[in-house]
FIBABA-963197 format. One line per field, with one value per residue (C-alpha): residue number from 1; residue in three letters; x, y, z. Coordinates in nm, 2 decimals. Each point is the difference from the previous one (the first is absolute). Layout:
BEGIN
k: (NUM, ...)
r: (ALA, ...)
X: (X, ...)
Y: (Y, ...)
Z: (Z, ...)
REM end
This chain:
BEGIN
k: (1, 2, 3, 4, 5, 6, 7, 8, 9, 10, 11, 12, 13, 14, 15, 16, 17, 18, 19, 20, 21, 22, 23, 24, 25, 26, 27, 28, 29, 30, 31, 32, 33, 34, 35, 36, 37, 38, 39, 40, 41, 42, 43, 44, 45, 46, 47, 48, 49, 50, 51, 52, 53, 54, 55, 56, 57, 58, 59, 60, 61, 62, 63, 64, 65, 66, 67, 68, 69, 70, 71, 72, 73, 74, 75, 76, 77, 78, 79, 80, 81, 82, 83, 84, 85, 86, 87, 88, 89, 90, 91, 92, 93, 94, 95, 96, 97, 98, 99, 100, 101, 102, 103, 104, 105, 106, 107, 108, 109, 110, 111, 112, 113, 114, 115, 116, 117, 118, 119, 120, 121, 122, 123, 124, 125, 126, 127, 128, 129, 130, 131, 132, 133, 134, 135, 136, 137, 138, 139, 140, 141, 142, 143, 144, 145, 146, 147, 148, 149, 150, 151, 152, 153, 154, 155, 156, 157, 158, 159, 160, 161, 162, 163, 164, 165, 166, 167, 168, 169, 170, 171, 172, 173, 174, 175, 176, 177, 178, 179, 180, 181, 182, 183, 184, 185, 186, 187, 188, 189, 190, 191, 192, 193, 194, 195, 196, 197, 198, 199, 200, 201, 202, 203, 204, 205, 206, 207, 208, 209, 210, 211, 212, 213, 214, 215, 216, 217, 218, 219, 220, 221, 222, 223, 224, 225, 226, 227, 228, 229, 230, 231, 232, 233, 234, 235, 236, 237, 238, 239, 240, 241, 242, 243, 244, 245, 246, 247, 248, 249, 250, 251, 252, 253, 254, 255, 256, 257, 258, 259, 260, 261, 262, 263, 264, 265, 266, 267, 268, 269, 270, 271, 272, 273, 274, 275, 276, 277, 278, 279, 280, 281, 282, 283, 284, 285, 286, 287, 288, 289, 290, 291, 292, 293, 294, 295, 296, 297, 298, 299, 300, 301, 302, 303, 304, 305, 306, 307, 308, 309, 310, 311, 312, 313, 314, 315, 316, 317, 318, 319, 320, 321, 322, 323, 324, 325, 326, 327, 328, 329, 330, 331, 332, 333, 334, 335, 336, 337, 338, 339, 340, 341, 342, 343, 344, 345, 346, 347, 348, 349, 350, 351, 352, 353, 354, 355, 356, 357, 358, 359, 360, 361, 362, 363, 364, 365, 366, 367, 368, 369, 370, 371, 372, 373, 374, 375, 376, 377, 378, 379, 380, 381, 382, 383, 384, 385, 386, 387, 388)
r: (UNK, UNK, UNK, UNK, UNK, UNK, UNK, UNK, UNK, UNK, UNK, UNK, UNK, UNK, UNK, UNK, UNK, UNK, UNK, UNK, UNK, UNK, UNK, UNK, UNK, UNK, UNK, UNK, UNK, UNK, UNK, UNK, UNK, UNK, UNK, UNK, UNK, UNK, UNK, UNK, UNK, UNK, UNK, UNK, UNK, UNK, UNK, UNK, UNK, UNK, UNK, UNK, UNK, UNK, UNK, UNK, UNK, UNK, UNK, UNK, UNK, UNK, UNK, UNK, UNK, UNK, UNK, UNK, UNK, UNK, UNK, UNK, UNK, UNK, UNK, UNK, UNK, UNK, UNK, UNK, UNK, UNK, UNK, UNK, UNK, UNK, UNK, UNK, UNK, UNK, UNK, UNK, UNK, UNK, UNK, UNK, UNK, UNK, UNK, UNK, UNK, UNK, UNK, UNK, UNK, UNK, UNK, UNK, UNK, UNK, UNK, UNK, UNK, UNK, UNK, UNK, UNK, UNK, UNK, UNK, UNK, UNK, UNK, UNK, UNK, UNK, UNK, UNK, UNK, UNK, UNK, UNK, UNK, UNK, UNK, UNK, UNK, UNK, UNK, UNK, UNK, UNK, UNK, UNK, UNK, UNK, UNK, UNK, UNK, UNK, UNK, UNK, UNK, UNK, UNK, UNK, UNK, UNK, UNK, UNK, UNK, UNK, UNK, UNK, UNK, UNK, UNK, UNK, UNK, UNK, UNK, UNK, UNK, UNK, UNK, UNK, UNK, UNK, UNK, UNK, UNK, UNK, UNK, UNK, UNK, UNK, UNK, UNK, UNK, UNK, UNK, UNK, UNK, UNK, UNK, UNK, UNK, UNK, UNK, UNK, UNK, UNK, UNK, UNK, UNK, UNK, UNK, UNK, UNK, UNK, UNK, UNK, UNK, UNK, UNK, UNK, UNK, UNK, UNK, UNK, UNK, UNK, UNK, UNK, UNK, UNK, UNK, UNK, UNK, UNK, UNK, UNK, UNK, UNK, UNK, UNK, UNK, UNK, UNK, UNK, UNK, UNK, UNK, UNK, UNK, UNK, UNK, UNK, UNK, UNK, UNK, UNK, UNK, UNK, UNK, UNK, UNK, UNK, UNK, UNK, UNK, UNK, UNK, UNK, UNK, UNK, UNK, UNK, UNK, UNK, UNK, UNK, UNK, UNK, UNK, UNK, UNK, UNK, UNK, UNK, UNK, UNK, UNK, UNK, UNK, UNK, UNK, UNK, UNK, UNK, UNK, UNK, UNK, UNK, UNK, UNK, UNK, UNK, UNK, UNK, UNK, UNK, UNK, UNK, UNK, UNK, UNK, UNK, UNK, UNK, UNK, UNK, UNK, UNK, UNK, UNK, UNK, UNK, UNK, UNK, UNK, UNK, UNK, UNK, UNK, UNK, UNK, UNK, UNK, UNK, UNK, UNK, UNK, UNK, UNK, UNK, UNK, UNK, UNK, UNK, UNK, UNK, UNK, UNK, UNK, UNK, UNK, UNK, UNK, UNK, UNK, UNK, UNK, UNK, UNK, UNK, UNK, UNK, UNK, UNK, UNK, UNK, UNK, UNK, UNK, UNK, UNK, UNK, UNK, UNK, UNK, UNK, UNK, UNK, UNK, UNK, UNK, UNK, UNK, UNK, UNK, UNK, UNK, UNK, UNK, UNK, UNK, UNK)
X: (-11.88, 0.12, 0.22, -0.15, 0.12, -0.23, 0.29, -0.07, 0.24, -0.16, -0.29, -0.17, -0.16, -0.37, -0.07, 0.37, 0.06, -0.36, -0.36, -0.31, -0.29, -0.37, -0.13, -0.18, 0.09, 0.29, -0.04, 0.11, 0.20, 0.31, 0.18, 0.35, 0.06, 0.27, -0.02, -0.10, 0.05, -0.27, 0.08, -0.20, 0.09, -0.27, 0.08, -0.31, -0.24, -0.29, 0.02, -0.31, -0.07, 0.01, 0.37, 0.10, -0.07, 0.28, 0.11, 0.04, 0.09, -0.10, 0.23, 0.19, 0.05, 0.00, 0.23, -0.14, 0.12, -0.24, -0.04, 0.09, -0.28, -0.38, -0.16, -0.26, 0.26, -0.03, -0.35, 0.12, 0.29, -0.24, -0.21, 0.33, 0.07, 0.26, 0.08, 0.12, 0.09, 0.30, -0.04, 0.32, -0.05, 0.12, 0.19, 0.30, -0.01, -0.37, -0.15, -0.21, -0.25, -0.26, -0.35, -0.18, -0.31, -0.27, -0.30, -0.24, -0.30, 0.15, 0.07, 0.37, 0.18, 0.04, -0.19, -0.03, 0.20, 0.29, 0.37, 0.31, 0.09, 0.30, 0.16, 0.38, 0.27, 0.23, 0.30, -0.20, -0.09, 0.36, 0.10, -0.25, 0.15, 0.35, -0.08, -0.07, 0.30, -0.18, -0.05, -0.35, 0.07, 0.10, -0.31, -0.23, 0.15, 0.00, -0.33, -0.06, 0.30, -0.17, -0.17, -0.35, -0.12, -0.31, -0.14, 0.13, 0.15, 0.29, 0.12, 0.34, 0.02, 0.26, 0.21, -0.11, -0.29, -0.19, -0.20, -0.29, -0.21, -0.28, -0.28, -0.26, -0.26, -0.36, -0.02, -0.09, -0.12, 0.21, -0.05, 0.31, -0.04, 0.14, 0.10, -0.10, 0.11, -0.08, 0.08, -0.32, 0.01, -0.06, -0.10, -0.38, 0.02, 0.30, -0.03, -0.19, 0.27, 0.19, 0.37, 0.07, 0.33, 0.00, 0.25, -0.06, 0.06, 0.02, 0.24, 0.01, -0.02, 0.11, 0.01, -0.14, 0.36, 0.05, 0.21, -0.06, -0.01, 0.06, -0.08, 0.21, 0.04, -0.30, -0.18, 0.05, 0.23, -0.28, -0.23, 0.28, 0.05, -0.37, -0.04, 0.29, -0.13, -0.34, 0.17, 0.21, -0.29, -0.21, 0.29, 0.05, -0.37, -0.02, -0.33, -0.07, -0.26, -0.08, -0.07, 0.29, -0.09, 0.27, -0.07, 0.19, -0.15, -0.02, 0.05, 0.25, 0.15, -0.33, -0.08, -0.33, 0.03, -0.33, 0.18, -0.12, -0.36, 0.03, 0.13, -0.28, -0.28, -0.16, -0.12, 0.37, 0.02, -0.34, 0.16, 0.24, -0.08, -0.13, 0.04, -0.23, -0.28, -0.10, 0.33, 0.08, 0.29, 0.23, 0.37, 0.17, 0.35, 0.12, 0.37, 0.10, 0.33, 0.22, 0.36, 0.09, 0.29, 0.24, 0.07, 0.19, 0.11, -0.30, -0.36, -0.22, -0.33, -0.22, -0.01, -0.38, -0.03, -0.20, 0.22, -0.07, 0.11, 0.31, 0.10, -0.06, 0.18, 0.29, 0.04, -0.01, 0.26, 0.22, -0.02, 0.11, 0.29, -0.13, -0.05, -0.32, -0.06, -0.31, 0.08, 0.13, -0.02, -0.03, -0.31, -0.37, -0.09, -0.35, -0.14, -0.35, -0.27, -0.25, -0.26, 0.04, 0.33, 0.36, 0.20, 0.37, 0.21, 0.34, 0.29, 0.38, 0.13, 0.14, -0.17, 0.18, -0.29, 0.10, -0.28, 0.23, 0.24, -0.23, 0.10, 0.06, 0.38, -0.06, -0.19, 0.17, -0.14, 0.16, -0.19, -0.33, 0.07, 0.09, -0.30, -0.22, 0.15, -0.07, -0.36, -0.06, 0.11, -0.24, -0.29, 0.04, -0.06, -0.30, -0.18, 0.08, -0.03, -0.33, 0.14, 0.32)
Y: (16.19, 0.18, -0.08, 0.03, 0.36, 0.08, 0.05, -0.13, -0.28, -0.13, 0.06, -0.22, 0.03, -0.06, -0.28, -0.11, -0.07, 0.00, 0.02, 0.08, -0.24, 0.09, -0.35, -0.01, 0.29, 0.12, 0.37, 0.35, 0.09, 0.18, -0.18, 0.01, -0.28, -0.25, -0.34, -0.33, -0.33, -0.25, -0.37, -0.31, -0.35, -0.17, 0.19, 0.13, -0.22, 0.19, 0.08, 0.02, 0.35, -0.09, -0.11, 0.36, 0.09, 0.23, 0.12, 0.38, 0.19, 0.35, 0.26, -0.25, -0.08, -0.38, -0.19, -0.32, -0.26, -0.12, -0.37, -0.02, 0.20, -0.08, 0.20, 0.16, 0.13, 0.36, 0.03, -0.15, 0.24, 0.29, -0.12, -0.01, 0.37, -0.02, 0.32, -0.15, -0.33, -0.10, -0.33, -0.15, -0.16, -0.36, 0.07, 0.24, 0.06, 0.04, 0.35, 0.15, 0.21, 0.18, -0.14, 0.28, -0.21, 0.04, -0.24, 0.18, -0.20, -0.31, 0.17, -0.12, 0.33, 0.33, -0.14, 0.27, 0.07, 0.01, 0.00, -0.01, -0.35, -0.04, -0.30, 0.03, -0.20, -0.22, 0.23, 0.29, -0.22, -0.09, 0.37, 0.05, -0.30, 0.12, 0.30, -0.24, -0.22, -0.32, -0.23, -0.09, -0.37, 0.04, 0.20, -0.25, -0.29, 0.18, -0.14, 0.07, 0.22, 0.33, 0.29, -0.16, -0.36, -0.21, -0.32, -0.01, 0.35, 0.22, 0.36, 0.18, 0.37, 0.16, 0.30, 0.19, 0.22, 0.02, 0.28, -0.11, 0.25, -0.06, 0.23, -0.15, 0.19, -0.13, -0.30, 0.09, -0.22, -0.01, -0.18, -0.15, -0.07, -0.30, -0.03, -0.30, -0.11, -0.33, -0.22, -0.19, -0.38, -0.18, -0.34, -0.04, -0.23, 0.16, 0.37, 0.07, -0.17, 0.32, 0.01, 0.30, 0.18, 0.25, 0.26, 0.28, 0.35, 0.20, 0.02, 0.17, 0.35, 0.30, 0.03, 0.31, 0.12, -0.01, -0.32, -0.16, -0.38, -0.04, -0.37, -0.07, -0.37, -0.05, 0.01, 0.23, -0.27, -0.26, 0.24, 0.07, -0.38, -0.06, 0.29, -0.11, -0.35, 0.12, 0.23, -0.28, -0.25, 0.26, 0.08, -0.37, -0.04, -0.28, -0.19, -0.14, -0.26, 0.13, 0.37, 0.18, 0.27, 0.25, 0.18, 0.30, 0.00, 0.29, -0.04, -0.29, 0.07, -0.01, -0.29, -0.04, 0.15, -0.15, -0.18, -0.35, 0.13, 0.16, -0.31, -0.22, 0.24, -0.10, 0.36, 0.11, -0.15, 0.09, 0.25, -0.25, -0.19, -0.36, -0.24, -0.25, 0.16, -0.33, -0.03, 0.21, 0.24, -0.05, 0.00, -0.33, 0.10, 0.30, 0.11, 0.29, 0.16, 0.20, 0.12, -0.06, 0.24, -0.09, -0.29, -0.32, -0.24, -0.25, 0.02, 0.01, -0.19, 0.03, -0.34, 0.02, 0.03, -0.27, -0.29, 0.00, 0.36, -0.07, -0.28, 0.21, 0.31, -0.21, -0.17, 0.35, 0.13, -0.31, 0.06, 0.36, -0.12, 0.11, -0.20, 0.02, 0.08, -0.07, 0.17, 0.35, 0.29, 0.37, 0.03, 0.07, -0.29, 0.00, -0.34, 0.02, -0.25, -0.01, -0.27, -0.24, 0.16, -0.10, 0.28, 0.09, 0.29, 0.05, 0.24, -0.01, -0.15, 0.21, 0.33, 0.19, 0.25, 0.34, 0.25, 0.31, -0.12, -0.18, 0.22, -0.04, -0.02, -0.34, -0.15, -0.24, -0.01, -0.34, -0.14, 0.14, -0.15, -0.34, -0.02, 0.11, -0.29, -0.25, 0.13, 0.00, -0.36, -0.11, 0.21, -0.10, -0.36, 0.10, 0.20, -0.22, -0.36, -0.17, -0.13, 0.07)
Z: (-10.67, 0.32, 0.30, 0.34, 0.02, -0.30, -0.25, -0.35, -0.09, -0.32, -0.24, -0.25, -0.34, -0.07, -0.26, 0.02, 0.37, 0.13, -0.11, 0.20, 0.07, -0.01, 0.09, 0.33, 0.23, -0.23, -0.08, 0.08, 0.31, 0.13, 0.28, 0.15, 0.25, 0.11, -0.18, 0.16, -0.18, 0.05, -0.07, 0.00, 0.11, -0.21, -0.32, -0.19, 0.19, 0.17, 0.37, 0.22, 0.10, 0.37, -0.04, -0.08, 0.36, 0.12, -0.34, 0.02, -0.32, 0.10, -0.13, -0.22, -0.37, -0.05, -0.24, -0.14, -0.25, -0.27, 0.00, 0.37, 0.14, 0.02, -0.29, 0.23, 0.25, -0.13, 0.15, 0.33, 0.01, -0.05, 0.30, 0.20, -0.07, -0.28, -0.19, -0.33, -0.16, -0.21, -0.19, -0.13, -0.34, -0.05, -0.32, 0.02, -0.38, -0.06, -0.04, 0.28, -0.19, 0.19, 0.01, -0.18, -0.08, 0.26, 0.03, 0.22, -0.12, 0.15, 0.33, 0.00, -0.04, 0.19, 0.29, 0.27, 0.21, -0.24, 0.07, -0.23, -0.11, -0.22, -0.18, 0.01, -0.17, 0.21, -0.04, 0.15, 0.29, 0.06, -0.02, 0.29, 0.19, -0.06, 0.22, 0.28, -0.08, -0.08, -0.31, -0.13, 0.04, 0.36, 0.08, -0.17, 0.20, 0.34, 0.12, 0.37, 0.04, -0.08, 0.18, 0.02, -0.07, 0.00, -0.14, -0.35, -0.02, 0.13, -0.05, 0.00, 0.04, -0.23, 0.07, -0.31, -0.10, -0.33, -0.14, -0.22, -0.20, -0.24, -0.11, -0.24, -0.18, -0.03, -0.24, -0.36, -0.29, -0.31, -0.33, -0.14, -0.37, -0.18, -0.37, -0.20, -0.35, -0.17, -0.30, -0.10, -0.02, -0.33, 0.12, 0.02, 0.31, 0.17, -0.06, 0.31, 0.22, 0.08, 0.06, 0.23, 0.05, 0.28, 0.13, 0.25, -0.15, 0.32, 0.29, 0.34, -0.15, 0.20, 0.37, 0.18, 0.05, -0.38, 0.01, -0.34, -0.05, -0.37, -0.03, -0.31, 0.06, 0.22, -0.23, -0.30, -0.13, 0.00, -0.19, -0.25, -0.07, -0.04, -0.24, -0.21, -0.01, -0.12, -0.26, -0.14, -0.02, -0.18, -0.24, -0.07, -0.06, 0.26, -0.03, 0.35, 0.04, 0.35, 0.07, 0.16, 0.25, 0.11, 0.32, 0.15, 0.35, 0.25, 0.37, -0.03, 0.33, 0.19, 0.22, -0.18, -0.35, -0.13, -0.28, 0.10, 0.02, -0.34, -0.16, 0.15, -0.10, -0.33, -0.05, -0.02, -0.35, -0.15, -0.24, -0.14, -0.32, 0.02, -0.28, 0.17, 0.20, 0.14, 0.19, 0.30, -0.03, 0.30, 0.09, -0.09, 0.09, 0.21, 0.02, 0.23, -0.12, 0.24, 0.05, -0.36, -0.03, 0.29, 0.24, 0.01, -0.27, 0.03, -0.08, 0.31, -0.02, 0.30, 0.18, 0.01, -0.38, -0.19, -0.08, -0.37, -0.03, 0.22, -0.24, -0.31, 0.13, 0.13, -0.34, -0.17, 0.25, -0.07, -0.38, 0.06, 0.23, 0.34, 0.32, 0.20, 0.37, 0.20, 0.33, 0.06, 0.24, -0.04, -0.21, 0.07, -0.23, -0.13, -0.09, -0.15, 0.07, -0.28, 0.00, -0.29, -0.13, 0.02, 0.16, 0.05, 0.13, -0.17, 0.04, 0.02, 0.32, 0.28, -0.10, 0.28, 0.01, 0.13, -0.07, 0.05, -0.27, -0.24, -0.29, -0.37, 0.06, 0.16, -0.29, -0.23, -0.36, -0.04, 0.29, -0.13, -0.34, 0.15, 0.22, -0.29, -0.21, 0.27, 0.04, -0.38, -0.04, 0.27, -0.11, -0.36, 0.10, 0.22, -0.27, -0.29, 0.13, 0.07, 0.33, 0.18)
REM end
C-alpha cells in the first residue's frame, strides 16, 4: 500500500492477509493505481448492465465487499477499465487462502484477459481506509455521496494507492494421494455400511518466497487423533459390526478436493473386503475431523451436520464434560454431502487459525486426547449398535 506520493506505507502477507482469485478473469498482472470503493444500494442483487452507464474505473483498483456486491461485478469492472480488484471477505477471522485450483474445462477460471483479483481480510481493508481517514461502516452507508453514482451503485475515490503483483505459471496437473486404512465389519448384514473418519493430511505448504505454513493444528492434529484412535482400536481388538474406513485426504484446503466424489463412487471401495457380496458397500456415516489440537473449550459441530450425529456427538461431549457449539467463525469448515450417509464436521470451537503460527508449540496434547475420547465414545456406538 502506498500514499499518493508513491511511498510505501504498509505491506501485506500472502495466505495470511490476502489470497489471489483465479475464478473468471482473475489471474496474472502488475498494477499500481489509486483505490476506488464501489458500493451498492441493493446489496448483492443483480444490476442491469445499462444502469452502469457513466461508471468509469479506468486507472483504478476497486475495493468491494463480499455479500454487498453483485457476484458478477468483476466482469463489469473489467469492461469499465479497472486495473485490479480487492474483494473484502465477510469474516475477519477466516483464512484467505489463494485459489490454486483451476478448472479450465468448465471455462470459469483464467478467462482472458486476466487481471489481479485478491481477497483481503477486513483489517487489511480498514488499513487502506485509514489512509483516507474513513471507517468501513461510514463508507458502506454513504450511498449517493461519493465520486460517481448511478441506479443502484456509487463510488468513492480514496487518497491511497495499492500495488498488486501476481505472476502465475501455466496450470499443471498434479495427483494428490490419499491414504486409507480399515477395520473389517463382522456383521453379515451391516459390514458393508461403512463408517468413514476423514482428516486432511496436507496444509498450505511453502510459498514461492520460502514462507512455510506448517499446518500443525489444521490439520496434522486431526490426522494424529485419527491414527491414535485406529491404533487403540486395533490394540484392543475391537470387533466392529460395521466396517470402519480411515482416510487421510490430500488437498483438504482446495475448494473442490474430490472427496465427495470419491466417497460416492462405488469403484473406490472395490479392493475392500465384503462379507455380503449381495449388499452394496457404501458410506453409512462420514465424520470430518479438523483442528483437534487447539481452540476453545467447547466441541464445535457444524450446524449442517445430520441430526442423529449431532445428538450422538453432543451426548458424547456431555459425558466427557464439554459443551457443544453449533456456530463459529474463523474456519474454512468443510461439511461433506454424501448421498445416503449421515455426515458431520467436528473440531474445537474458536480455532483462531493463523497459518503463519500454526506450529507444534500451539498444540495441546490434552485437547487432542479429549477430542479423541469424545469421538471414540460416539464411534463405538455407531460401529457396534444395530441402530443409533
